[in-house]
C-alpha positions in Angstrom: -17.7 -44.1 7.3 -15.6 -41.4 9.1 -14.3 -38.6 7.1 -10.5 -38.2 6.8 -8.4 -35.1 7.3 -8.4 -34.2 3.6 -12.2 -34.3 3.6 -12.3 -32.2 6.7 -10.1 -29.6 5.2 -12.1 -29.4 2.0 -15.4 -29.1 4.0 -13.9 -26.2 5.9 -12.8 -24.6 2.6 -16.3 -25.0 1.3 -17.7 -23.3 4.4 -15.2 -20.4 3.8 -16.8 -20.0 0.3 -13.7 -21.3 -1.6 -14.7 -22.0 -5.2 -11.4 -23.3 -6.7 -8.1 -24.7 -5.8 -5.3 -24.1 -8.3 -2.8 -27.0 -8.2 -0.7 -29.7 -9.9 -1.7 -33.2 -8.8 1.0 -35.1 -7.0 1.4 -38.2 -4.8 1.2 -36.3 -1.5 -1.8 -34.3 -2.7 -3.8 -37.3 -3.9 -6.1 -37.5 -0.9 -6.9 -33.8 -1.0 -7.6 -34.1 -4.8 -10.0 -37.0 -4.2 -11.8 -35.0 -1.4 -12.1 -32.0 -3.7 -13.7 -34.2 -6.5 -16.5 -35.1 -4.0 -17.1 -31.4 -3.1 -18.4 -28.2 -4.7 -14.9 -26.9 -5.1 -13.3 -27.0 -8.6 -9.8 -28.4 -8.9 -8.1 -26.2 -11.5 -5.2 -28.3 -12.8 -2.4 -26.1 -14.0 0.8 -27.0 -15.9 3.1 -25.5 -13.3 2.6 -24.6 -9.7 3.9 -21.1 -10.2 1.0 -20.5 -12.6 -1.4 -21.8 -10.0 -0.1 -19.5 -7.4 -0.3 -16.5 -9.7 -3.9 -17.5 -10.7 -4.9 -17.8 -7.1 -3.3 -14.4 -6.3 -5.3 -12.8 -9.1 -8.5 -14.4 -7.9 -7.7 -13.3 -4.3 -7.3 -9.7 -5.6 -10.7 -9.8 -7.4 -12.7 -11.9 -4.9 -11.0 -11.4 -1.5 -9.6 -14.9 -0.9 -8.2 -17.9 -2.9 -6.4 -21.2 -2.5 -3.5 -22.9 -4.3 -1.6 -26.1 -3.6 1.6 -27.8 -4.4 3.2 -31.2 -3.7 6.5 -31.8 -2.0 9.9 -30.8 -3.3 9.9 -29.0 -6.6 6.2 -28.3 -6.2 6.9 -26.2 -3.2 9.7 -24.3 -4.9 7.6 -23.7 -8.0 5.0 -22.0 -5.8 7.4 -19.4 -4.5 7.1 -16.6 -7.1 3.3 -16.6 -7.0 3.3 -16.7 -3.3 5.6 -13.7 -3.0 3.4 -11.9 -5.5 0.3 -12.5 -3.4 2.0 -11.6 -0.1 3.7 -8.4 -1.4 0.4 -7.3 -3.0 -1.4 -7.8 0.3 -4.1 -10.2 -1.0 -5.4 -13.0 1.2 -4.3 -16.4 -0.1 -4.0 -19.9 1.4 -1.2 -22.2 0.3 -1.6 -26.0 1.0 1.9 -27.4 0.8 1.6 -31.2 0.9 4.8 -32.9 2.1 6.7 -36.2 2.4 5.5 -38.8 4.9 5.9 -37.5 8.4 8.0 -40.4 9.6 10.6 -39.5 6.9 11.0 -35.9 7.9 14.6 -34.9 8.7 16.0 -38.0 7.0 17.0 -36.3 3.7 14.1 -38.2 2.0 13.3 -37.9 -1.7 11.8 -34.4 -2.5 12.1 -33.3 1.2 11.8 -29.5 1.7 11.3 -27.6 5.0 8.1 -25.7 4.3 8.5 -23.5 7.5 11.9 -22.2 6.3 10.9 -22.1 2.6 7.8 -19.9 3.0 8.8 -17.9 6.1 9.6 -14.7 4.2 6.4 -14.7 2.2 3.7 -15.5 4.7 2.0 -14.2 7.8 1.2 -17.7 9.0 3.2 -20.8 8.3 2.7 -24.1 10.2 2.8 -27.8 9.7 -0.1 -30.2 10.5 1.1 -33.4 12.1 -1.8 -34.6 14.2 -5.6 -34.9 13.6 -6.4 -32.7 16.6 -4.5 -29.7 14.9 -6.4 -29.6 11.7 -9.5 -27.6 12.4 -7.8 -25.1 14.6 -4.7 -24.7 12.4 -6.7 -24.3 9.2 -9.1 -21.8 10.8 -6.2 -19.8 12.2 -4.4 -19.8 8.8 -7.4 -18.5 6.9 -8.1 -15.9 9.7 -4.5 -14.7 9.3 -4.7 -14.5 5.5 -8.0 -12.5 5.6 -7.2 -10.3 8.6 -3.6 -9.4 7.8 -4.1 -9.4 4.0 -1.4 -11.8 2.9 -0.4 -15.4 2.6 -1.0 -18.3 5.0 0.7 -21.6 4.5 -0.2 -25.0 5.9 2.2 -27.9 5.5 0.3 -31.2 5.1 2.1 -34.6 5.1 0.6 -37.0 2.6 0.2 -39.7 5.3 -1.5 -37.3 7.7 -4.1 -36.3 5.1 -5.6 -39.8 5.1 -6.0 -40.2 8.9 -9.4 -40.0 10.4 -10.5 -36.5 11.2 -11.2 -35.3 14.7 -13.4 -32.4 15.7 -11.8 -29.6 17.8 -13.5 -27.6 20.5 -12.5 -24.3 19.0 -14.3 -22.4 16.2 -14.2 -23.6 12.6 -16.0 -20.4 11.4 -14.2 -17.7 9.5 -14.7 -14.2 10.8 -14.6 -11.5 8.1 -14.7 -8.4 10.3 -15.3 -4.8 9.2 -14.2 -2.5 12.0 -14.4 1.3 11.8 -10.8 2.6 12.2 -10.0 6.3 12.2 -7.7 8.7 14.0 -8.6 10.0 17.4 -10.6 13.3 17.7 -7.4 15.0 18.9 -5.5 13.8 15.8 -8.3 14.8 13.5 -8.4 18.3 14.9 -4.6 18.5 14.4 -5.0 17.4 10.8 -7.9 19.8 10.2 -5.7 22.7 11.5 -2.9 21.8 9.1 -5.3 21.7 6.2 -7.2 24.8 7.1 -3.9 26.7 7.4 -2.6 25.6 4.0 -3.5 27.5 0.9 -2.6 24.8 -1.7 -3.4 21.1 -0.9 -2.7 18.1 -3.1 -4.2 14.7 -2.5 -2.3 11.5 -3.5 -4.1 8.1 -3.2 -3.0 4.5 -3.3 -4.7 1.1 -3.4 -5.6 1.7 0.3 -8.1 4.3 -0.8 -9.8 2.0 -3.4 -13.1 2.0 -1.5 -13.1 5.7 -0.9 -13.7 7.2 -4.3 -16.8 9.2 -3.3 -15.1 10.6 -0.2 -11.9 11.5 -2.0 -13.8 13.4 -4.7 -15.8 15.2 -2.1 -12.7 16.1 -0.1 -11.0 17.3 -3.3 -13.9 19.5 -4.3 -14.1 21.0 -0.8 -10.4 21.8 -0.7 -10.0 22.7 -4.4 -7.3 20.1 -4.4 -5.9 18.2 -7.4 -5.8 14.4 -6.9 -2.9 12.1 -8.0 -2.8 8.4 -7.6 -0.5 5.3 -7.8 -0.8 2.7 -10.6 -2.7 0.3 -8.2 -4.9 3.1 -7.1 -5.8 4.4 -10.6 -8.8 2.1 -11.4 -10.5 3.2 -8.2 -9.6 6.9 -7.9 -9.7 8.1 -11.5 -13.4 7.5 -12.2 -15.9 10.4 -11.7 -13.1 12.5 -10.4 -13.0 16.0 -12.1 -9.9 17.0 -10.2 -7.6 14.0 -11.0 -4.2 14.8 -12.5 -2.9 11.3 -13.2 -0.1 9.2 -11.8 3.4 10.1 -10.5 6.4 7.8 -10.1 8.3 5.7 -12.7 5.2 5.2 -14.8 3.6 8.5 -14.1 3.0 11.9 -15.6 4.6 15.3 -14.9 1.2 16.7 -14.0 0.9 14.7 -10.8 4.5 15.2 -9.9 4.1 19.0 -10.4 0.9 19.1 -8.3 2.6 17.4 -5.4 5.7 19.6 -5.5 3.8 22.8 -5.9 1.5 22.2 -3.0 1.9 23.6 0.6 0.5 20.4 2.0 0.3 16.9 0.5 -2.1 14.3 1.8 -1.0 10.7 1.2 -4.1 8.5 1.5 -3.7 4.7 1.6 -0.4 4.6 -0.2 3.0 3.1 0.5 4.4 4.8 -2.6 8.0 3.4 -2.9 9.8 5.9 -5.1 11.4 8.3 -2.7 12.9 10.4 -5.5 9.5 11.4 -6.7 8.3 12.6 -3.2 8.4 16.3 -2.4 10.8 17.4 0.3 10.0 21.1 0.8 6.4 21.0 1.8 4.4 19.5 4.6 3.2 15.9 4.2 0.5 14.0 6.0 0.2 10.2 5.6 -2.9 8.2 6.6 -2.7 4.4 6.4 -4.5 1.5 8.0 -1.1 0.0 8.9 0.9 2.3 11.2 4.2 0.5 10.5 4.2 2.1 7.1 4.0 5.6 8.3 7.0 7.8 7.5 9.2 5.3 5.7 8.8 7.0 2.3 8.9 10.7 3.2 9.5 13.1 6.1 6.0 13.6 7.6 4.5 16.5 9.4 1.8 14.1 10.7 1.2 10.3 10.5 -2.2 8.8 11.3 -3.7 5.4 11.4 -7.1 4.9 9.8 -9.3 3.7 7.0 -9.3 6.4 4.3 -13.1 6.4 3.9 -13.9 6.7 7.6 -11.2 9.2 8.2 -12.4 11.6 5.5 -16.0 11.3 6.7 -14.9 12.2 10.2 -12.6 15.0 9.0 -14.9 16.9 6.6 -17.0 18.6 9.3 -13.8 20.0 10.8 -12.7 21.7 7.6 -13.2 25.2 6.2 -14.2 25.1 2.5 -11.5 26.7 0.3 -12.6 29.2 -2.3 -9.4 30.0 -4.2 -9.4 27.7 -7.3 -6.2 29.1 -8.9 -3.9 26.3 -7.8 -6.4 23.6 -8.8 -7.0 25.2 -12.2 -3.3 25.5 -12.9 -2.8 21.8 -12.2 -5.8 20.8 -14.3 -4.6 23.0 -17.2 -1.2 21.5 -17.1 -2.8 18.0 -17.0 -4.7 18.7 -20.2 -1.5 19.7 -21.9 0.2 16.5 -20.7 -2.7 14.3 -22.0 -2.6 16.2 -25.3 1.1 15.5 -25.7 0.5 11.8 -24.9 -1.9 11.5 -27.8 0.9 12.2 -30.2 1.9 8.6 -29.8 -1.6 7.5 -30.5 -2.1 9.7 -33.6 1.2 8.5 -35.1 0.0 4.9 -34.9 2.9 3.4 -36.9 3.3 1.6 -40.1 2.6 -1.9 -41.5 4.3 -4.5 -39.3 5.4 -1.7 -36.9 2.3 -0.7 -35.0 2.7 1.9 -32.2 2.1 0.2 -28.8 0.5 3.3 -27.4 -2.0 3.2 -30.2 -2.8 -0.4 -29.3 -3.4 0.4 -25.6 -5.5 3.4 -26.5 -7.6 1.4 -28.9 -8.1 -1.4 -26.3 -9.2 1.2 -23.9 -11.8 2.5 -26.3 -13.3 -0.9 -27.2 -13.1 -2.7 -23.9 -16.2 -3.0 -21.7 -16.6 -0.8 -18.7 -16.2 -3.8 -16.4 -13.2 -5.3 -18.2 -10.3 -6.8 -16.3 -6.9 -5.9 -17.7 -3.7 -7.7 -17.0 -0.2 -6.3 -17.6 3.2 -7.9 -17.6 6.2 -6.0 -16.1 8.2 -3.6 -18.3 6.9 -1.2 -20.9 3.4 -2.7 -21.1 2.9 -1.4 -17.6 3.7 2.1 -18.9 1.1 1.8 -21.7 -1.5 0.4 -19.3 -0.8 3.1 -16.7 -1.1 5.9 -19.2 -3.8 4.7 -21.7 -6.2 2.5 -19.9 -9.0 4.5 -18.2 -10.6 3.6 -14.9 -14.4 3.4 -15.0 -15.2 2.4 -11.5 -15.9 -1.2 -12.6 -12.6 -2.0 -14.4 -9.8 -3.8 -12.7 -6.0 -3.8 -13.5 -4.0 -6.8 -12.4 -0.2 -6.9 -12.5 2.9 -7.6 -10.5 3.1 -4.1 -9.2 5.1 -4.8 -6.0 7.0 -8.1 -6.7 7.7 -7.1 -10.3 
């Protein structure tokens, strides 16, 4: 018996190492649901499509790729918040948006929505499958976009199309997870090295784009005698095993990181698209290094903007630098950071009264008793402040939250 399109899609998802699909079962999703039941993929039935999209976004952040699905009409609209969350957090996620019968499109049919228009602002790839010949190529391209561009890909799938007989395409159905080495040119690195060598006081500030570069950031910091600040999303990766860290800056941050950035001659922004312009220094030189060149210069006036992976850029940069010997600036920032942390503990020591527990005390206690590989989740609002200030990175812990979409 020939496999249908739904079965072909599920087979491709299995080959892409998809373990789960988060969804609410609906008429137009029935064939996909049946195909999943016959596969190794687990159908996680949620109570609301928004929950499914958020769950998939969390899985994508932890594991690198995830899938959610929603049926036509309200199912599509319910997905939107979670889809925006994944896309704005730059995590790879596939959305399967099953739709009304293809012969009813454009006829104001029951539960009709235009998936192309609906998901256009929160996806890198957004297409409708209408013929069997499209399936393999469209799905492969969608997943390739999600993984390569780090965001959302959407495929619209009419219910009647999902039960048609599958057809094999002549293009590849393999998913390519590439790992290129990207760094600035030798000329750009020499320019950067000159700026650093000519600056007495250097501060490093890291975002989520530096999450795989802890060892290199710490080495650079020690070589330059530079304090290291970080964003909320960068904290879990940059704080551990880092003797020169001075905390966060920004709305949830600490005065120590703010002070270190403003007192430096040169600030190195590594893998961060830090959005709060008012916290950014304006009187010193700033260099930004990011894997996405379109982000360069949109948060601060730059002396130099470079495209590159943080790890590879630091590895290529270090041989060009002169080791700094003056530790006064670094020691001043570390001493100030200790005072800031001591002041913070006031809220922990005064842990409240019966029926009025101090939230900082709760966060600090959770930090003490949680395992070194614990996964923390925070809602928006004040709990983000408590998480940012009292949960400690170990190198294995993860912190999940709506840090961009809010």
